[in-house]
Biotite code that builds the C-alpha atoms (Angstrom):
import biotite.structure as struc

atoms = struc.array([
    struc.Atom([66.854, 102.162, 102.427], chain_id="A", res_id=1, res_name="MET", atom_name="CA", element="C"),
    struc.Atom([67.299, 102.916, 98.605], chain_id="A", res_id=2, res_name="ASN", atom_name="CA", element="C"),
    struc.Atom([69.290, 105.469, 99.567], chain_id="A", res_id=3, res_name="ARG", atom_name="CA", element="C"),
    struc.Atom([71.533, 102.921, 101.191], chain_id="A", res_id=4, res_name="ILE", atom_name="CA", element="C"),
    struc.Atom([71.498, 100.579, 98.289], chain_id="A", res_id=5, res_name="LEU", atom_name="CA", element="C"),
    struc.Atom([72.307, 103.477, 95.920], chain_id="A", res_id=6, res_name="ARG", atom_name="CA", element="C"),
    struc.Atom([75.582, 104.550, 98.124], chain_id="A", res_id=7, res_name="ARG", atom_name="CA", element="C"),
    struc.Atom([76.528, 100.683, 98.172], chain_id="A", res_id=8, res_name="ALA", atom_name="CA", element="C"),
    struc.Atom([75.965, 100.523, 94.394], chain_id="A", res_id=9, res_name="MET", atom_name="CA", element="C"),
    struc.Atom([77.966, 103.665, 93.476], chain_id="A", res_id=10, res_name="GLN", atom_name="CA", element="C"),
    struc.Atom([80.731, 102.975, 95.633], chain_id="A", res_id=11, res_name="ASP", atom_name="CA", element="C"),
    struc.Atom([81.331, 99.149, 95.245], chain_id="A", res_id=12, res_name="SER", atom_name="CA", element="C"),
    struc.Atom([84.850, 98.975, 96.135], chain_id="A", res_id=13, res_name="ASP", atom_name="CA", element="C"),
    struc.Atom([84.337, 100.831, 99.654], chain_id="A", res_id=14, res_name="ARG", atom_name="CA", element="C"),
    struc.Atom([80.929, 99.589, 100.814], chain_id="A", res_id=15, res_name="TYR", atom_name="CA", element="C"),
    struc.Atom([78.755, 96.481, 101.437], chain_id="A", res_id=16, res_name="VAL", atom_name="CA", element="C"),
    struc.Atom([75.086, 96.201, 103.202], chain_id="A", res_id=17, res_name="ILE", atom_name="CA", element="C"),
    struc.Atom([74.810, 94.169, 105.995], chain_id="A", res_id=18, res_name="GLU", atom_name="CA", element="C"),
    struc.Atom([71.005, 93.455, 106.557], chain_id="A", res_id=19, res_name="MET", atom_name="CA", element="C"),
    struc.Atom([68.438, 90.774, 107.838], chain_id="A", res_id=20, res_name="ASP", atom_name="CA", element="C"),
    struc.Atom([66.421, 89.181, 105.347], chain_id="A", res_id=21, res_name="TYR", atom_name="CA", element="C"),
    struc.Atom([63.411, 86.802, 104.962], chain_id="A", res_id=22, res_name="ALA", atom_name="CA", element="C"),
    struc.Atom([63.208, 84.474, 102.316], chain_id="A", res_id=23, res_name="ASP", atom_name="CA", element="C"),
    struc.Atom([59.958, 83.468, 100.708], chain_id="A", res_id=24, res_name="ALA", atom_name="CA", element="C"),
    struc.Atom([59.229, 80.513, 103.020], chain_id="A", res_id=25, res_name="LYS", atom_name="CA", element="C"),
    struc.Atom([60.006, 82.998, 105.662], chain_id="A", res_id=26, res_name="GLY", atom_name="CA", element="C"),
    struc.Atom([63.342, 81.999, 107.118], chain_id="A", res_id=27, res_name="ASN", atom_name="CA", element="C"),
    struc.Atom([65.145, 84.683, 108.023], chain_id="A", res_id=28, res_name="ARG", atom_name="CA", element="C"),
    struc.Atom([69.125, 85.470, 107.882], chain_id="A", res_id=29, res_name="THR", atom_name="CA", element="C"),
    struc.Atom([71.657, 87.892, 108.612], chain_id="A", res_id=30, res_name="HIS", atom_name="CA", element="C"),
    struc.Atom([73.593, 88.703, 105.120], chain_id="A", res_id=31, res_name="ARG", atom_name="CA", element="C"),
    struc.Atom([76.499, 90.936, 103.927], chain_id="A", res_id=32, res_name="PHE", atom_name="CA", element="C"),
    struc.Atom([75.512, 91.675, 100.263], chain_id="A", res_id=33, res_name="VAL", atom_name="CA", element="C"),
    struc.Atom([77.503, 93.758, 97.529], chain_id="A", res_id=34, res_name="SER", atom_name="CA", element="C"),
    struc.Atom([74.244, 95.130, 95.645], chain_id="A", res_id=35, res_name="PRO", atom_name="CA", element="C"),
    struc.Atom([74.875, 95.546, 91.830], chain_id="A", res_id=36, res_name="ILE", atom_name="CA", element="C"),
    struc.Atom([71.316, 96.918, 90.411], chain_id="A", res_id=37, res_name="ARG", atom_name="CA", element="C"),
    struc.Atom([67.655, 97.588, 91.123], chain_id="A", res_id=38, res_name="PHE", atom_name="CA", element="C"),
    struc.Atom([65.537, 95.355, 89.213], chain_id="A", res_id=39, res_name="MET", atom_name="CA", element="C"),
    struc.Atom([62.153, 97.182, 89.121], chain_id="A", res_id=40, res_name="GLY", atom_name="CA", element="C"),
    struc.Atom([61.020, 98.994, 92.208], chain_id="A", res_id=41, res_name="SER", atom_name="CA", element="C"),
    struc.Atom([60.765, 95.983, 94.762], chain_id="A", res_id=42, res_name="TYR", atom_name="CA", element="C"),
    struc.Atom([63.777, 94.127, 94.103], chain_id="A", res_id=43, res_name="ARG", atom_name="CA", element="C"),
    struc.Atom([67.633, 94.219, 93.430], chain_id="A", res_id=44, res_name="PHE", atom_name="CA", element="C"),
    struc.Atom([70.301, 92.446, 92.547], chain_id="A", res_id=45, res_name="LEU", atom_name="CA", element="C"),
    struc.Atom([73.227, 91.887, 94.630], chain_id="A", res_id=46, res_name="GLY", atom_name="CA", element="C"),
    struc.Atom([76.394, 89.313, 95.258], chain_id="A", res_id=47, res_name="LEU", atom_name="CA", element="C"),
    struc.Atom([75.428, 87.494, 98.439], chain_id="A", res_id=48, res_name="CYS", atom_name="CA", element="C"),
    struc.Atom([78.821, 87.452, 100.356], chain_id="A", res_id=49, res_name="LEU", atom_name="CA", element="C"),
    struc.Atom([77.543, 84.722, 102.562], chain_id="A", res_id=50, res_name="CYS", atom_name="CA", element="C"),
    struc.Atom([76.444, 82.322, 99.890], chain_id="A", res_id=51, res_name="ARG", atom_name="CA", element="C"),
    struc.Atom([79.123, 83.517, 97.062], chain_id="A", res_id=52, res_name="GLU", atom_name="CA", element="C"),
    struc.Atom([76.461, 83.769, 94.442], chain_id="A", res_id=53, res_name="GLN", atom_name="CA", element="C"),
    struc.Atom([74.516, 86.452, 92.796], chain_id="A", res_id=54, res_name="PRO", atom_name="CA", element="C"),
    struc.Atom([70.965, 86.791, 94.520], chain_id="A", res_id=55, res_name="ARG", atom_name="CA", element="C"),
    struc.Atom([67.855, 88.696, 93.936], chain_id="A", res_id=56, res_name="GLN", atom_name="CA", element="C"),
    struc.Atom([66.339, 90.550, 97.228], chain_id="A", res_id=57, res_name="PHE", atom_name="CA", element="C"),
    struc.Atom([62.989, 91.844, 97.913], chain_id="A", res_id=58, res_name="GLN", atom_name="CA", element="C"),
    struc.Atom([63.176, 95.204, 99.245], chain_id="A", res_id=59, res_name="LEU", atom_name="CA", element="C"),
    struc.Atom([60.206, 94.511, 101.496], chain_id="A", res_id=60, res_name="SER", atom_name="CA", element="C"),
    struc.Atom([61.689, 91.583, 102.776], chain_id="A", res_id=61, res_name="ARG", atom_name="CA", element="C"),
    struc.Atom([65.046, 93.442, 103.606], chain_id="A", res_id=62, res_name="CYS", atom_name="CA", element="C"),
    struc.Atom([65.337, 94.654, 107.710], chain_id="A", res_id=63, res_name="LYS", atom_name="CA", element="C"),
    struc.Atom([67.956, 96.532, 109.178], chain_id="A", res_id=64, res_name="ASN", atom_name="CA", element="C"),
    struc.Atom([70.227, 97.545, 106.379], chain_id="A", res_id=65, res_name="ILE", atom_name="CA", element="C"),
    struc.Atom([73.275, 99.460, 107.102], chain_id="A", res_id=66, res_name="ARG", atom_name="CA", element="C"),
    struc.Atom([76.297, 100.305, 105.043], chain_id="A", res_id=67, res_name="LEU", atom_name="CA", element="C"),
    struc.Atom([79.563, 98.621, 106.069], chain_id="A", res_id=68, res_name="VAL", atom_name="CA", element="C"),
    struc.Atom([83.023, 99.161, 104.926], chain_id="A", res_id=69, res_name="PRO", atom_name="CA", element="C"),
    struc.Atom([83.969, 96.525, 102.169], chain_id="A", res_id=70, res_name="ALA", atom_name="CA", element="C"),
    struc.Atom([87.567, 95.915, 103.975], chain_id="A", res_id=71, res_name="CYS", atom_name="CA", element="C"),
    struc.Atom([85.925, 94.597, 107.099], chain_id="A", res_id=72, res_name="ASP", atom_name="CA", element="C"),
    struc.Atom([84.136, 91.762, 105.326], chain_id="A", res_id=73, res_name="VAL", atom_name="CA", element="C"),
    struc.Atom([85.768, 88.800, 104.328], chain_id="A", res_id=74, res_name="LEU", atom_name="CA", element="C"),
    struc.Atom([84.198, 86.163, 101.889], chain_id="A", res_id=75, res_name="MET", atom_name="CA", element="C"),
    struc.Atom([82.328, 83.806, 102.756], chain_id="A", res_id=76, res_name="PRO", atom_name="CA", element="C"),
    struc.Atom([80.818, 86.288, 105.264], chain_id="A", res_id=77, res_name="ALA", atom_name="CA", element="C"),
    struc.Atom([79.008, 84.087, 107.885], chain_id="A", res_id=78, res_name="PRO", atom_name="CA", element="C"),
    struc.Atom([75.160, 83.746, 107.147], chain_id="A", res_id=79, res_name="LEU", atom_name="CA", element="C"),
    struc.Atom([73.539, 83.561, 110.361], chain_id="A", res_id=80, res_name="SER", atom_name="CA", element="C"),
    struc.Atom([69.928, 82.903, 111.124], chain_id="A", res_id=81, res_name="GLU", atom_name="CA", element="C"),
    struc.Atom([67.800, 85.775, 112.726], chain_id="A", res_id=82, res_name="VAL", atom_name="CA", element="C"),
    struc.Atom([64.799, 85.473, 115.612], chain_id="A", res_id=83, res_name="GLY", atom_name="CA", element="C"),
    struc.Atom([61.178, 86.025, 114.847], chain_id="A", res_id=84, res_name="PRO", atom_name="CA", element="C"),
    struc.Atom([61.637, 89.517, 116.378], chain_id="A", res_id=85, res_name="GLU", atom_name="CA", element="C"),
    struc.Atom([62.978, 90.846, 113.114], chain_id="A", res_id=86, res_name="LEU", atom_name="CA", element="C"),
    struc.Atom([62.572, 94.854, 113.233], chain_id="A", res_id=87, res_name="THR", atom_name="CA", element="C"),
    struc.Atom([61.575, 97.299, 110.538], chain_id="A", res_id=88, res_name="ALA", atom_name="CA", element="C"),
    struc.Atom([64.036, 99.946, 109.235], chain_id="A", res_id=89, res_name="VAL", atom_name="CA", element="C"),
])
């Protein structure tokens, strides 16, 4: 997971990430994020392309992370709910 995030951070003009995320209340969403930097060993700061705002994401709550070409994602990207069958990376 960290390798994918680093790649998107280093080449932010070419890549963003797509992931499923569970917030503190357990709500699960599918998001597109442009990672900015790590904030310690357990979270990162990123621009959520769905909410069009910077957000902090805990790594333990991120699932199904993958790199996507930035040119394929338009803001605002759709924010969709994810069912309870959230799978691990």
